[in-house]
C-alpha positions, 0 to 999 in steps of 0.5 A, a space after each residue: 178537706 182533712 190535711 196530713 198536718 191535722 191528722 198528725 196533730 191528733 196523734 201528737 196529742 194522743 202521745 202527750 195525753 198518754 204521757 201525762 196519764 202515765 200510759 204505755 211507753 211503747 204506745 206513746 212511741 207508736 203515736 209519736 212515730 205515726 205523727 212524724 210519718 204522717 206530717 212528712 208524707 207526700 200524699 194526702 192521707 184522705 185521698 189515700 183513704 178514699 182510693 184504697 180505704 184502711 188498707 191503703 193507709 196501712 201501707 204507710 210505715 208506722 200505720 197499723 190496724 189501730 192507727 188506721 181506724 183512728 184516721 178513718 174515724 177522723 176523716 169521716 167525723 172530724 173527731 176521734 172518740 178515744 181521744 175525746 175520752 182521754 181529754 176528759 182525764 187531763 185538763 187542756 192546760 196540762 197538755 199545753 204546759 207539757 209543750 213547754 221545752 223542759 217541762 215533763 208530765 209531772 211538772 205540767 201537772 204540778 204547774 196546773 194544780 199549784 198555780 191554777 194557770 189556764 194558759 201559757 201566758 197566764 202561767 208566765 204571770 203566775 210564775 213571776 209572782 208565786 213560782 218561788 213558792 213551789 220551785 227552786 230557782 234553777 227549775 223556775 228559770 228553766 221553765 221561764 226560759 222554756 216559755 220564752 223559747 216556745 213563744 219564739 219558735 211557735 209559728 215556724 214550721 219544720 223544714 220537711 213540713 214547709 217543703 211538702 207544702 211548697 212542693 204541692 203548690 209548685 206542682 199545682 202552678 206548673 200545670 197550666 204552663 203559664 210560667 217559665 220558672 217557678 221556685 220557692 225562695 227565702 229560708 226554704 231555698 237556703 234549707 234552714 231548719 225552720 221556715 216561717 212564711 213560704 215565698 215563691 218567685 216565678 217568671 211569666 209573660 202572662 202575670 195577671 193570668 198566672 196570679 188568677 190561677 194561683 189564687 184559685 188553688 183549693 189549698 188556700 183558705 184565704 186570699 189576703 192581697 192580690 195585684 197584677 204581679 203579686 199575691 198573698 194567701 193563707 194556706 189551709 195549714 195556717 202558713 202564709 204563701 207569697 208569690 211574686 212574678 217578673 219577666 224572664 230576663 229579670 228572673 235571676 235577680 228576682 231569685 237572688 234577691 228573695 233567696 236572701 239571707 238579709 245579711 248576705 244581701 246587705 253585704 252584697 249591696 254594700 260591696 256593689 255600692 263600693 264598686 259603682 254598682 247597685 243591686 236589686 230584684 230588677 237587675 244590676 245598675 252600673 255607673 258609667 260616667 253620668 249614665 247608668 247601665 242596667 244589666 238584666 240577669 236571667 240567672 243567678 250566675 249572671 248576678 254573681 259574675 257581674 259582681 266579679 264573684 263565683 256563684 254562691 250556693 243558696 245554703 252558703 248565703 248567711 254572711 259567714 265569709 262566703 262573699 269574700 271567698 267568692 271574690 277569691 274563688 275559694 268557695 268550698 265544693 259542697 258535698 252532694 247527695 250522690 257522694 253518699 255511700 252509706 248510713 251509720 245509724 239505723 235501728 232494727 226490730 232488735 231494739 225500737 226499730 220497726 223493720 228487720 235487719 234484712 229489710 233495712 239492708 235491702 233499702 240500703 242496696 236500693 239506695 245504692 250504698 256500699 255499706 250500712 251500720 245496724 246501730 241498735 240501742 244498748 241496754 241502758 235505754 229500756 224504753 227503746 228495748 236496748 240490747 245487752 251482751 247476749 241479745 247483741 250476740 244473737 243479733 250478730 248471728 242475724 247480721 252474718 246470716 243477712 250478710 251472706 244473702 247480700 255479699 255486695 254490701 258491707 253490713 257493719 255491726 254497730 250500736 248506739 251506746 247510751 251516754 250516762 250523765 257522768 260520761 260513762 257508757 252502758 256497755 263495758 269497753 271490752 265489749 264495745 271494741 268488738 263492734 265495727 263502729 260505735 255511735 255514742 249518744 246522750 238520751 237523759 239529764 237534759 238539764 245538765 249545766 254547761 260545764 257538766 255536759 262539756 266534761 261528759 262529751 270530752 270523756 266520751 271522745 277520749 274513749 278509744 272505742 267511740 267513733 261517732 257522737 250521735 245527735 250531740 246537742 240533744 235538741 228537738 227543734 221547736 220542742 226542746 233546746 239542746 245541751 249547752 257546752 263549751 263546744 270548742 273544747 269538745 271539738 278539740 277533744 274530738 279532733 285529738 281522738 279522731 271522733 266524728 260528730 253526727 249530723 242527725 238527718 231527722 228533721 226535728 233534730 238536724 243535730 249538730 246544727 249548721 252553725 256548730 258544723 261550720 265551727 267544727 269543720 274549721 278545726 278539721 272535725 269529720 261528720 256523719 250524715 246519718 238518718 237514725 232511721 227506725 224503719 226502711 223508708 226513713 233512710 231516705 231523709 239523708 238530704 235533710 242532714 246533707 243540707 246542714 252539712 252544706 250550710 256548714 261548708 262541708 265538702 265530700 272529704 269532711 263527711 265520713 259516709 261519703 268515703 268508699 268502704 276501704 277508705 272508711 275502714 282505714 279511718 276506723 282503724 
């Protein structure tokens, strides 16, 4: 069986090789988008093809005639002839080197030709011996740092990939009704940005039978361990999946224990011991004189209540003060999906989006929104067909026309203005002030020093026309580390000038990261959970950004796009 991940990897490789060979930028972007859409698609593309053929594939966003033909070829033969031919023009090592964060196509070619390295490990050794002959110290350190980063993140999946795999397995496990509860746990349940192994816990009165059923799942390529209440398997996409079962009256303790985090659980156990209790996946033991009483916990609420705490949401369990807050009954009331009333960052066909303004607005209405901001790129971002003044004027007429068709939703005239390396913007201030809302984002000079990038963002925050700073660190998870900055100084500038920070919902960004959201919120910064959608269906990824907001302790009042329209317009002035 061909998996969506395997198909997505082919289009990622297409994009990488084309970039190495100086191919058409729009074609590269199309392949990157296809890979993104395929990897996160909830239904097997092979199954869609078997049922509906190429036309069924073309119903998926980002998949047109050409891409559907390549998918068909791969499903039928296990190969794509065009990709095989492209590979002949670029050594495998060059493609591998380009996956190192901070290494572009020119550097990848130089690394291969000058150092004759055949793998990343080989490259690391040769850089240590000969790197200074070909690269300046700063560039050399950047490459070595990128190699270290690649080694660290290589085996961790993106959150959306892990949720998709776990969802398929859980759906399978629910079919025979052999268990009362089945839940993914660990970093996946805490909604961390990346996930290693997938852990699932369940309660069942027939554990041995349930284990046998689990082991027969056709998505596994290997069973590596199997017992009466536990089983470990390797999924066809390469990740390990572990299942553990306990009786229903212990399920709450099992769920709490395996949700983690390790730091949260250590703190919890330490607190329990200090108060004459001990916590495990089997329950809570309470000392009463010379005897011990075991409290069985069928739910997590019972676990925390027995310890004298408020229930702690999974996203908060990172030992950032949540246990102390739970004891004081001062935990935040976290923002919920139903609180969201709009999206501040979506693109249309006017720049590099795939759908019309009309289609994007229809999707916003379907999602129950009060408002949506059409935020196309500005002129400085040529690769994204950025708009100049005249094209924005043309787009504004289109917005007005669509607004008349849909009077119950407010369409905000917006832009994603490009931040130049020196902190200036690629549209003049007198034009920027004509927009309803302005998002400013950096798309270049990712090798800037910490001090430079700090000044760059502070200058943007001080521009009275800027409402939101988009994907502030510029990171791409597992691919590119973000900018370094003195974030406290940036946050202070944002607070002083009432500039919000975006939590970009795209699973490869999730930017601002949760640790920085946590710190910024303490200073009173507001956030927007925005999708950066380039097609209508992508507007559904809001939950990923919300998970970051929740991990950063955000309440409804902290998230701008939870504000009703009137309240939002007041904030925007």
